[in-house]
NUDRENNU-963047 format. One record per residue (C-alpha): x, y, z; residue in one letter; residue number from 1. Coordinates in Angstrom, 3 decimals, always signed. Layout:
% NUDRENNU-963047
- X Y Z A NUM
...
***
This chain:
% NUDRENNU-963047
- -0.019 +0.052 +0.210 M 1
- +1.207 +3.510 -0.572 R 2
- +1.605 +6.209 +2.262 K 3
- -1.229 +8.675 +2.505 N 4
- +0.513 +12.027 +3.144 Y 5
- -2.656 +13.746 +3.601 R 6
- -4.428 +11.597 +6.030 I 7
- -0.597 +11.381 +8.061 L 8
- -0.401 +15.267 +8.146 D 9
- -4.282 +15.394 +10.043 L 10
- -2.891 +12.593 +12.089 L 11
- +0.017 +14.347 +13.071 R 12
- -1.975 +17.399 +14.397 R 13
- -1.961 +17.821 +18.007 G 14
- +0.461 +14.609 +18.757 R 15
- +3.703 +15.653 +20.594 T 16
- +7.412 +16.059 +19.546 P 17
- +7.847 +12.748 +20.925 L 18
- +4.968 +11.035 +19.124 E 19
- +5.433 +12.765 +15.734 N 20
- +9.408 +11.301 +16.150 H 21
- +8.060 +7.943 +16.240 L 22
- +5.785 +8.385 +13.488 I 23
- +8.488 +9.540 +11.129 D 24
- +10.618 +6.771 +12.549 G 25
- +7.481 +4.374 +11.140 L 26
- +7.731 +6.074 +7.865 I 27
- +10.803 +5.912 +6.940 D 28
- +11.529 +2.889 +7.927 G 29
- +13.881 +2.613 +10.868 R 30
- +10.832 +0.887 +13.037 I 31
- +9.064 -1.726 +12.466 S 32
- +5.210 -1.528 +13.061 R 33
- +5.295 -4.028 +15.440 R 34
- +7.730 -1.745 +17.095 E 35
- +5.705 +1.766 +16.500 F 36
- +2.330 -0.136 +17.725 V 37
- +4.577 -1.280 +21.011 R 38
- +6.430 +2.111 +21.902 H 39
- +3.067 +3.985 +20.822 G 40
- +1.225 +2.318 +23.322 S 41
- +3.899 +3.317 +26.100 L 42
- +3.371 +6.716 +24.895 L 43
- -0.344 +6.260 +25.340 G 44
- -1.748 +7.012 +22.116 L 45
- -4.528 +4.309 +21.384 S 46
- -4.475 +1.397 +19.615 L 47
- -7.360 +2.569 +16.615 P 48
- -5.306 +5.966 +16.427 L 49
- -2.225 +3.545 +15.858 L 50
- -3.938 +1.104 +13.809 G 51
- -5.257 +4.480 +11.579 R 52
- -1.512 +6.070 +11.387 I 53
- -0.397 +2.306 +10.378 G 54
- -2.542 +2.406 +7.502 M 55
- -2.038 +5.885 +6.203 A 56
- +2.011 +4.665 +6.742 A 57
- +0.971 +2.253 +3.777 G 58
- +1.044 -1.011 +6.465 F 59
- -2.938 -2.207 +5.762 G 60
- -4.950 -2.770 +8.971 A 61
- -4.378 -4.626 +12.015 A 62
- -6.124 -7.976 +12.583 P 63
- -9.284 -7.697 +14.371 S 64
- -9.554 -10.441 +17.267 L 65
- -13.023 -12.023 +17.460 A 66
- -14.636 -13.122 +20.376 R 67
- -14.699 -16.701 +21.038 A 68
- -17.107 -18.945 +21.856 G 69
- -20.491 -19.569 +23.541 A 70
- -21.098 -18.198 +27.207 P 71
- -22.256 -20.289 +29.881 G 72
- -18.933 -22.395 +30.736 A 73
- -16.997 -23.440 +33.446 T 74
- -13.685 -23.078 +33.412 I 75
- -11.192 -25.572 +35.180 R 76
- -8.102 -24.200 +35.976 V 77
- -5.330 -25.971 +37.725 G 78
- -2.633 -23.901 +39.420 S 79
- +0.778 -24.415 +42.041 S 80
- -0.670 -23.570 +45.502 V 81
- -0.282 -20.174 +46.787 P 82
- +2.520 -19.893 +48.599 A 83
- +1.095 -17.519 +51.104 A 84
- -1.711 -15.376 +52.362 A 85
- -3.095 -13.872 +49.020 I 86
- -2.571 -9.877 +49.827 D 87
- -1.924 -7.898 +46.780 P 88
- +0.984 -5.829 +48.786 V 89
- +2.858 -9.043 +49.574 T 90
- +1.657 -11.294 +46.948 I 91
- +5.492 -12.981 +44.923 A 92
- +4.640 -16.115 +43.740 D 93
- +2.534 -17.581 +40.469 A 94
- -0.509 -19.248 +42.305 G 95
- -1.271 -16.703 +44.460 G 96
- -0.959 -13.680 +41.828 L 97
- -3.677 -15.972 +39.315 V 98
- -6.390 -16.260 +41.521 V 99
- -6.080 -12.302 +42.943 M 100
- -6.104 -11.416 +39.565 Q 101
- -9.362 -13.037 +38.957 Q 102
- -10.863 -10.290 +40.501 V 103
- -8.352 -7.239 +40.504 A 104
- -7.719 -5.282 +37.667 E 105
- -4.788 -2.983 +36.651 F 106
- -4.475 +0.477 +35.202 L 107
- -3.261 -1.067 +32.045 C 108
- -2.375 -4.441 +30.213 V 109
- +0.641 -5.893 +29.282 D 110
- -0.510 -8.181 +26.831 G 111
- +2.193 -11.435 +24.629 P 112
- +2.816 -8.813 +22.173 D 113
- +4.292 -6.392 +25.191 L 114
- +1.619 -3.531 +23.579 V 115
- -0.001 -2.170 +26.603 L 116
- -3.642 -1.906 +26.448 K 117
- -6.247 +0.620 +28.568 P 118
- -8.341 -1.181 +31.488 A 119
- -8.733 +1.165 +34.257 L 120
- -7.412 +3.916 +33.121 A 121
- -8.519 +5.197 +29.685 E 122
- -5.246 +6.928 +28.697 S 123
- -1.631 +8.227 +29.765 W 124
- +1.104 +10.396 +28.915 S 125
- +4.375 +11.654 +29.715 P 126
- +5.706 +15.339 +30.404 N 127
- +8.618 +16.645 +28.466 T 128
- +11.525 +14.500 +30.060 D 129
- +9.500 +11.592 +31.634 G 130
- +9.447 +12.760 +35.337 T 131
- +5.487 +12.826 +35.073 V 132
- +3.012 +10.595 +33.703 W 133
- -0.616 +11.455 +34.077 T 134
- -2.853 +8.812 +33.936 F 135
- -6.836 +9.708 +33.042 K 136
- -8.992 +6.907 +34.906 L 137
- -12.256 +5.079 +33.334 R 138
- -15.313 +6.616 +34.435 K 139
- -18.372 +4.526 +36.082 G 140
- -15.824 +1.360 +37.652 V 141
- -17.378 -0.241 +40.367 K 142
- -15.735 -2.497 +43.198 F 143
- -17.336 -5.699 +43.963 H 144
- -18.132 -4.306 +47.198 S 145
- -20.104 -1.031 +45.912 G 146
- -18.359 +2.153 +45.314 G 147
- -16.608 +4.046 +42.378 E 148
- -13.460 +3.241 +41.673 M 149
- -11.771 +6.888 +41.514 K 150
- -8.444 +8.321 +42.208 A 151
- -8.090 +8.390 +45.622 E 152
- -8.512 +4.486 +45.554 D 153
- -5.756 +4.456 +42.901 V 154
- -3.179 +6.597 +44.795 V 155
- -3.892 +4.813 +47.938 A 156
- -3.288 +1.542 +46.240 S 157
- +0.193 +2.798 +44.499 I 158
- +1.149 +4.483 +48.068 D 159
- +0.862 +1.159 +49.715 R 160
- +2.860 -0.772 +47.457 L 161
- +5.642 +2.334 +47.312 A 162
- +5.127 +2.675 +51.113 D 163
- +8.656 +0.818 +52.476 P 164
- +7.586 +0.028 +55.741 A 165
- +4.598 -2.279 +54.372 N 166
- +7.434 -4.522 +52.548 S 167
- +5.602 -4.756 +49.639 S 168
- +7.169 -6.915 +46.808 N 169
- +6.461 -4.263 +44.057 A 170
- +9.461 -2.228 +45.539 L 171
- +11.570 -4.057 +43.484 S 172
- +9.829 -2.245 +40.835 V 173
- +9.222 +1.221 +42.708 F 174
- +12.324 +1.516 +44.569 T 175
- +14.389 +4.616 +42.829 G 176
- +11.067 +5.266 +40.816 I 177
- +8.422 +6.278 +42.761 L 178
- +8.348 +7.086 +46.516 Q 179
- +5.022 +6.992 +49.038 K 180
- +3.585 +10.231 +48.452 G 181
- +4.732 +10.852 +44.990 A 182
- +1.331 +9.777 +43.437 S 183
- -1.252 +12.555 +42.923 K 184
- -4.736 +13.127 +42.674 K 185
- -5.315 +15.837 +40.472 V 186
- -9.702 +15.428 +40.200 D 187
- -11.393 +12.146 +40.753 D 188
- -10.597 +10.664 +37.083 Y 189
- -6.981 +11.739 +36.817 T 190
- -3.772 +10.954 +38.703 V 191
- +0.151 +12.356 +38.183 E 192
- +2.650 +10.031 +39.126 F 193
- +6.336 +12.195 +39.848 H 194
- +8.957 +10.327 +39.760 L 195
- +12.062 +10.222 +41.148 D 196
- +13.821 +10.423 +37.768 A 197
- +12.914 +10.608 +34.127 P 198
- +11.707 +7.241 +32.987 N 199
- +10.461 +6.079 +29.365 G 200
- +8.775 +2.910 +30.070 N 201
- +7.024 +3.752 +33.273 F 202
- +3.343 +2.676 +32.154 P 203
- +4.927 -1.205 +32.885 Y 204
- +5.329 -0.448 +36.259 M 205
- +1.229 +0.338 +36.525 L 206
- +0.396 -2.686 +34.109 S 207
- -0.359 -6.467 +34.748 S 208
- +3.768 -6.229 +34.386 D 209
- +3.842 -5.399 +37.980 N 210
- +1.649 -7.759 +39.198 Y 211
- +1.126 -6.157 +42.984 N 212
- -0.077 -3.139 +40.908 A 213
- -3.467 -4.235 +41.059 V 214
- -6.471 -0.988 +41.989 I 215
- -8.404 -2.013 +45.492 I 216
- -10.250 +0.272 +47.991 P 217
- -8.486 +3.019 +49.645 A 218
- -10.257 +1.909 +52.889 S 219
- -8.236 -1.369 +52.514 Y 220
- -6.656 -2.649 +55.834 K 221
- -5.404 -6.358 +54.870 G 222
- -7.351 -9.625 +55.246 G 223
- -7.849 -9.757 +51.473 Y 224
- -8.616 -13.211 +51.502 E 225
- -12.025 -12.494 +53.494 Q 226
- -13.195 -9.878 +50.811 S 227
- -10.937 -10.388 +47.487 F 228
- -12.633 -7.020 +46.595 D 229
- -11.537 -5.583 +42.798 G 230
- -13.028 -4.152 +39.698 T 231
- -12.801 -7.405 +37.748 G 232
- -15.358 -9.548 +35.450 P 233
- -15.270 -11.852 +38.083 F 234
- -16.498 -12.395 +41.612 K 235
- -15.531 -14.194 +44.253 L 236
- -17.465 -17.675 +44.973 E 237
- -15.271 -19.072 +47.610 K 238
- -11.711 -19.498 +48.358 Y 239
- -10.268 -22.755 +50.613 T 240
- -6.619 -22.236 +51.293 P 241
- -4.323 -25.057 +50.146 K 242
- -7.129 -26.368 +48.010 V 243
- -8.753 -23.980 +45.749 G 244
- -11.262 -21.013 +44.603 A 245
- -14.200 -20.390 +42.400 S 246
- -15.334 -17.304 +41.213 F 247
- -19.071 -16.482 +39.216 V 248
- -19.277 -13.890 +36.394 R 249
- -19.350 -9.925 +37.543 N 250
- -22.856 -8.920 +36.077 D 251
- -22.117 -4.911 +37.107 D 252
- -18.683 -5.669 +35.172 Y 253
- -17.678 -2.310 +33.428 W 254
- -16.637 -3.723 +30.187 G 255
- -17.741 -6.512 +27.965 E 256
- -19.474 -9.451 +30.278 K 257
- -17.684 -12.450 +31.003 A 258
- -18.675 -15.673 +28.399 L 259
- -17.784 -18.132 +31.613 P 260
- -20.605 -18.251 +33.914 D 261
- -18.024 -20.131 +36.483 R 262
- -14.077 -20.549 +36.809 T 263
- -12.773 -23.399 +39.389 E 264
- -8.940 -23.126 +40.334 F 265
- -7.727 -26.679 +41.862 T 266
- -4.150 -26.472 +43.480 F 267
- -1.434 -28.575 +43.143 F 268
- +2.128 -29.552 +44.448 T 269
- +3.208 -30.426 +41.854 D 270
- +3.023 -30.431 +37.869 I 271
- +2.347 -34.292 +37.525 Q 272
- -1.149 -34.403 +39.074 P 273
- -1.920 -31.282 +37.106 Q 274
- -0.798 -33.092 +33.695 I 275
- -2.539 -36.504 +34.654 L 276
- -5.938 -34.545 +35.637 A 277
- -6.006 -32.021 +32.128 L 278
- -5.473 -36.031 +30.458 Q 279
- -8.294 -37.389 +32.431 G 280
- -10.428 -34.542 +32.144 G 281
- -10.802 -33.339 +35.558 Q 282
- -9.276 -29.661 +34.597 I 283
- -9.509 -27.458 +31.564 D 284
- -6.182 -25.698 +31.733 I 285
- -3.036 -26.234 +33.212 I 286
- -1.495 -22.444 +34.245 N 287
- +2.298 -22.879 +33.558 Q 288
- +3.889 -26.210 +32.589 M 289
- +7.831 -26.484 +32.649 P 290
- +9.212 -27.816 +29.582 V 291
- +11.153 -30.534 +31.016 L 292
- +8.167 -31.800 +33.154 A 293
- +5.767 -31.506 +30.178 G 294
- +7.444 -33.120 +27.689 V 295
- +4.432 -35.897 +27.084 A 296
- +2.182 -32.931 +26.720 V 297
- +3.828 -31.314 +24.160 L 298
- +3.130 -34.041 +21.832 N 299
- -0.698 -35.046 +23.009 D 300
- -3.320 -34.648 +20.369 P 301
- -5.808 -33.664 +22.677 N 302
- -4.095 -30.924 +24.332 V 303
- -3.318 -27.437 +23.045 D 304
- +0.018 -25.721 +24.089 V 305
- -0.513 -21.853 +24.069 I 306
- +3.496 -20.867 +23.605 S 307
- +4.772 -16.893 +24.568 L 308
- +7.732 -15.573 +24.027 K 309
- +8.807 -13.721 +27.106 S 310
- +12.113 -12.812 +28.958 S 311
- +11.916 -15.024 +31.770 A 312
- +15.360 -16.560 +32.147 H 313
- +17.934 -18.005 +34.595 Q 314
- +20.565 -15.970 +35.348 Q 315
- +24.141 -17.632 +36.636 L 316
- +25.851 -14.497 +38.897 H 317
- +29.531 -14.762 +39.535 M 318
- +31.435 -12.727 +42.342 H 319
- +33.128 -9.953 +40.459 C 320
- +34.887 -8.592 +43.707 D 321
- +36.421 -11.835 +45.146 E 322
- +37.531 -15.456 +44.398 G 323
- +38.648 -17.077 +41.243 P 324
- +35.954 -15.214 +39.050 T 325
- +37.042 -11.692 +40.347 K 326
- +39.002 -11.650 +36.965 D 327
- +36.798 -10.883 +34.023 A 328
- +38.819 -13.038 +31.459 R 329
- +37.689 -15.950 +33.580 V 330
- +34.139 -15.062 +33.408 R 331
- +33.759 -14.582 +30.157 R 332
- +35.969 -18.343 +29.726 A 333
- +33.006 -19.585 +31.417 I 334
- +30.469 -17.995 +29.334 A 335
- +32.354 -19.612 +26.111 L 336
- +31.989 -22.847 +27.599 C 337
- +28.149 -23.173 +27.084 L 338
- +26.542 -24.353 +23.867 D 339
- +23.576 -22.705 +23.944 R 340
- +21.694 -23.856 +20.241 E 341
- +21.885 -27.318 +22.192 K 342
- +20.575 -25.515 +25.447 L 343
- +17.247 -24.121 +23.012 A 344
- +17.173 -27.446 +21.393 A 345
- +18.103 -29.889 +24.063 G 346
- +17.211 -28.921 +27.422 L 347
- +14.116 -26.721 +26.368 M 348
- +13.012 -28.834 +23.581 K 349
- +12.998 -25.431 +21.146 G 350
- +11.200 -23.610 +23.644 R 351
- +13.532 -20.974 +24.429 S 352
- +15.518 -18.192 +22.626 A 353
- +19.514 -17.991 +22.700 L 354
- +20.567 -15.373 +25.251 G 355
- +23.574 -13.063 +24.637 N 356
- +24.647 -12.260 +28.379 D 357
- +22.272 -9.240 +28.799 S 358
- +18.660 -8.886 +29.999 P 359
- +18.007 -7.659 +26.215 F 360
- +16.271 -10.813 +25.260 A 361
- +14.961 -11.240 +21.705 P 362
- +11.236 -10.445 +22.315 V 363
- +12.506 -6.640 +23.402 Y 364
- +12.182 -4.202 +20.692 P 365
- +14.971 -1.812 +22.301 S 366
- +17.212 -5.137 +22.220 T 367
- +19.815 -4.374 +19.307 D 368
- +20.213 -7.175 +17.482 T 369
- +23.311 -6.342 +15.423 S 370
- +25.312 -7.498 +18.886 V 371
- +27.396 -10.387 +17.640 P 372
- +25.884 -13.692 +19.333 Q 373
- +28.190 -15.390 +21.906 R 374
- +28.473 -18.832 +21.155 K 375
- +30.741 -21.552 +22.107 Q 376
- +34.493 -21.432 +21.827 D 377
- +36.869 -23.559 +24.310 I 378
- +39.737 -23.053 +22.650 A 379
- +39.410 -19.059 +23.428 Q 380
- +37.870 -20.174 +26.747 A 381
- +41.450 -21.537 +27.520 K 382
- +43.230 -18.658 +26.083 Q 383
- +41.404 -16.633 +28.453 L 384
- +42.129 -18.588 +31.270 M 385
- +45.939 -19.108 +30.687 E 386
- +45.856 -15.187 +30.336 A 387
- +43.987 -14.529 +33.663 A 388
- +46.548 -16.913 +35.108 G 389
- +43.959 -19.773 +35.700 A 390
- +45.079 -22.086 +33.281 G 391
- +45.631 -25.172 +35.632 K 392
- +41.540 -24.588 +36.515 G 393
- +40.686 -24.881 +40.151 F 394
- +37.673 -25.891 +42.385 K 395
- +34.352 -24.063 +43.020 M 396
- +30.837 -24.634 +44.361 T 397
- +27.617 -23.753 +41.826 L 398
- +24.600 -23.093 +44.452 T 399
- +21.310 -23.099 +42.788 T 400
- +17.381 -23.807 +43.648 E 401
- +15.218 -26.995 +42.642 R 402
- +12.682 -25.239 +40.385 Y 403
- +11.510 -26.184 +36.907 L 404
- +14.729 -27.097 +34.638 E 405
- +17.728 -25.600 +36.711 I 406
- +19.139 -28.380 +38.395 P 407
- +19.795 -30.116 +34.807 E 408
- +20.904 -26.600 +33.638 Y 409
- +23.838 -26.794 +36.517 A 410
- +24.655 -30.313 +35.125 Q 411
- +25.254 -29.119 +31.682 L 412
- +27.294 -26.248 +33.033 I 413
- +29.231 -28.651 +35.397 Q 414
- +30.010 -31.075 +32.585 N 415
- +30.675 -28.055 +30.220 W 416
- +33.399 -26.096 +32.294 V 417
- +35.352 -29.501 +33.117 K 418
- +37.012 -28.984 +29.669 E 419
- +38.708 -25.951 +30.786 I 420
- +39.814 -27.135 +34.180 G 421
- +36.833 -25.877 +36.458 I 422
- +35.483 -28.418 +38.893 E 423
- +32.187 -27.497 +40.092 L 424
- +30.678 -29.088 +43.002 E 425
- +26.829 -28.567 +42.853 L 426
- +25.226 -27.734 +45.595 N 427
- +21.317 -27.820 +44.750 I 428
- +18.789 -26.709 +47.735 L 429
- +14.937 -26.180 +48.035 D 430
- +13.552 -22.907 +47.072 Q 431
- +12.949 -21.652 +50.402 S 432
- +16.549 -22.597 +51.451 A 433
- +18.132 -21.107 +48.477 Y 434
- +16.497 -17.712 +49.024 Y 435
- +16.304 -17.781 +52.602 G 436
- +15.489 -13.851 +53.831 D 437
- +16.136 -12.627 +50.822 A 438
- +18.656 -10.064 +51.572 V 439
- +22.635 -10.023 +51.764 F 440
- +24.214 -11.963 +54.618 G 441
- +20.931 -14.101 +54.867 K 442
- +20.543 -15.884 +51.592 S 443
- +22.298 -18.637 +49.924 N 444
- +20.856 -16.926 +46.456 W 445
- +22.758 -13.177 +47.321 L 446
- +25.654 -14.376 +49.242 D 447
- +26.922 -17.581 +46.808 S 448
- +29.597 -17.051 +45.214 A 449
- +28.125 -18.675 +42.016 M 450
- +24.890 -19.243 +41.489 G 451
- +21.572 -19.810 +39.669 I 452
- +18.528 -17.679 +39.924 T 453
- +15.057 -17.998 +38.340 D 454
- +13.588 -14.569 +36.828 Y 455
- +10.203 -14.284 +35.809 G 456
- +8.771 -12.339 +32.750 H 457
- +9.060 -8.569 +32.529 R 458
- +7.425 -6.573 +29.874 G 459
- +10.771 -3.924 +29.510 V 460
- +14.164 -5.068 +30.988 P 461
- +14.137 -2.301 +33.251 N 462
- +14.274 -4.482 +36.590 V 463
- +16.597 -6.578 +35.399 Y 464
- +19.069 -3.573 +34.587 L 465
- +19.132 -2.433 +37.983 A 466
- +18.186 -5.075 +40.583 A 467
- +20.738 -7.469 +39.743 P 468
- +23.200 -5.133 +38.283 L 469
- +23.505 -1.914 +39.350 K 470
- +26.554 -1.316 +41.737 S 471
- +23.742 -0.616 +44.401 D 472
- +21.194 -3.304 +43.304 G 473
- +18.863 -4.851 +45.498 T 474
- +19.756 -8.304 +44.259 W 475
- +23.537 -7.868 +42.961 N 476
- +24.453 -11.523 +43.521 A 477
- +27.699 -10.680 +41.715 A 478
- +29.044 -7.609 +43.382 H 479
- +28.787 -5.840 +39.996 F 480
- +30.016 -2.542 +40.386 K 481
- +30.801 -0.187 +37.309 N 482
- +30.153 +3.068 +36.664 K 483
- +30.034 +3.208 +33.127 D 484
- +27.179 +0.453 +33.441 Y 485
- +25.171 +2.470 +36.147 D 486
- +25.065 +5.289 +33.886 Q 487
- +24.160 +3.548 +30.432 M 488
- +21.185 +1.418 +32.690 A 489
- +20.258 +5.412 +33.939 A 490
- +19.996 +6.597 +30.479 S 491
- +18.386 +3.578 +28.835 Y 492
- +15.720 +3.518 +31.949 I 493
- +15.279 +7.506 +31.230 A 494
- +15.000 +7.521 +27.503 A 495
- +11.307 +8.276 +26.135 L 496
- +12.125 +7.579 +22.301 D 497
- +12.547 +3.929 +21.332 L 498
- +15.649 +4.862 +18.873 E 499
- +17.661 +6.543 +21.899 A 500
- +16.753 +3.014 +23.760 Q 501
- +18.075 +0.959 +21.513 K 502
- +21.356 +2.967 +21.212 A 503
- +21.872 +2.716 +24.570 T 504
- +20.817 -0.699 +24.899 A 505
- +23.815 -2.392 +22.063 G 506
- +26.171 +0.225 +24.587 K 507
- +24.870 -2.275 +27.350 I 508
- +25.206 -5.321 +25.764 Q 509
- +28.712 -4.840 +24.582 K 510
- +29.900 -3.911 +27.786 L 511
- +28.101 -6.659 +29.467 L 512
- +29.719 -9.266 +27.166 L 513
- +33.289 -7.584 +27.856 E 514
- +32.170 -7.847 +31.814 E 515
- +30.160 -10.784 +32.077 T 516
- +29.218 -10.316 +35.889 P 517
- +25.795 -12.538 +34.930 V 518
- +25.413 -15.256 +32.473 I 519
- +22.032 -15.056 +30.339 F 520
- +22.084 -18.434 +28.615 G 521
- +18.473 -18.279 +27.342 Y 522
- +14.994 -17.079 +27.670 F 523
- +12.589 -19.716 +27.862 Y 524
- +9.066 -19.695 +26.612 D 525
- +5.788 -19.496 +28.671 Y 526
- +4.212 -22.411 +28.560 L 527
- -0.218 -23.026 +28.981 T 528
- -1.568 -26.135 +28.578 A 529
- -5.269 -26.398 +27.622 T 530
- -7.603 -29.217 +26.373 A 531
- -9.330 -29.653 +23.197 K 532
- -12.177 -27.117 +22.472 G 533
- -11.167 -24.886 +25.293 V 534
- -10.803 -21.247 +23.342 A 535
- -10.640 -17.647 +24.523 G 536
- -7.881 -18.238 +26.848 V 537
- -4.909 -15.913 +27.270 Q 538
- -2.496 -16.189 +29.570 P 539
- +0.406 -13.927 +30.170 T 540
- +4.173 -14.719 +30.838 A 541
- +3.592 -13.322 +34.306 M 542
- +1.217 -16.302 +35.310 S 543
- -1.600 -14.359 +34.902 Q 544
- -4.356 -15.870 +32.980 L 545
- -7.332 -14.108 +31.514 F 546
- -10.698 -15.916 +31.383 L 547
- -13.229 -13.480 +30.603 E 548
- -13.629 -14.870 +26.473 K 549
- -12.975 -18.412 +26.851 A 550
- -15.850 -20.913 +26.100 S 551
- -15.387 -24.849 +25.575 K 552
- -16.849 -26.660 +22.083 A 553
***
């Protein structure tokens, strides 16, 4: 299709310089349509407007999503047991958050394509430098308990998460970005967020990407399991800790009413009983299915597998300030031992993307794909070991957790590094023992000289760039301290423009390949399994499960 410059000129009117620069990038071919839609949604441009601009720029109409199936079904889900009491402030596990998310909603939703879609907020926009973001709220939204959702509920919900006194799980997102008291009510339907520093990706911090950031009444004082109060398309019917939960359609929902009459969640302590329940017809969905444990299901003709590309990964950290890995050449040598193609094809059964030792996963539009992919090179690894004075090798302990495929990953690394004389002793712990109190001095995770840690999906790399890699990062298990990196990370986080983000991302990727404080071997796909005939299920790689359009044949 040809470009329609007359329509483009009309659509440009009233746009900010930042928005028009993004449109220029699409027209000139500097960015793809996918990148344009994703970044435009981040800046608060509506999806219909982005579609019209795309058509005028010669890209044709975007595909429309049909509403699936017939109403009235009961959708049955298998999920892990919630690890603790369900509370929006502190919840941190998949089993708990998928249940909470059935009733409580976010200001916006990060879809599988990383495009932000309006939910409780209708629109959002930054000021010129990205230090203040303004969100316009949807009117007429009712909590299950009664009153209308307004700005004071949004301010109170986010303030709870940003308050260090509440031990919120979301402090990993908000620390250094948004303080308690920095969320301001402008009027009943407008909220301003005044940030500590410019942040080009901030709307993701208030989306489903930050799973704690659901909006609940300002009056909330705790005891969420007694109310499950929210604004969502389903309302609580029954919740039994350690056993399960059920929900019914919310007929007073502000949006399109849910198709299912009911949803049921059964909690399981292991994946194998979930697989047997799915194959035996007792449940319709497994919320998250690990690759190795679910091999039998991947080829089952009675099961459909929804596979989402994600940024979820297992980080291998190495101490940068002491021991044999203090020398960056040794760390690079270890990284060069990994056969990443074998990891992707063998360990992950083709359900992953190659990692290149930085948080910039292939799924991110800002990743600089021109940076060469690190490959296995034993000869070069041996040369680096010799140059570092470690040619005779050394012994070291690799500490990690018993979770997903991590023990098998550790064994592969153990075998690979033998080729350069490194003898690794594996210390594989239960998750509770590995994480400990999750603070330095009281955590095998943060205190181990070498360790493998699971990191769940995020729609933008901000948390990965800050918490485990910045000099003052709350999860800096590698003890990595590099002023140039800190400045680059701050520059990336501040950038409002996609091309500026890409330019800084490339510099970060190259620096981390040189320093290699953390090995990112692969980014795994998020898998959800459904019985044949179940349609309209929308998982996210954050372990959420949107069921309002679900149906059964």
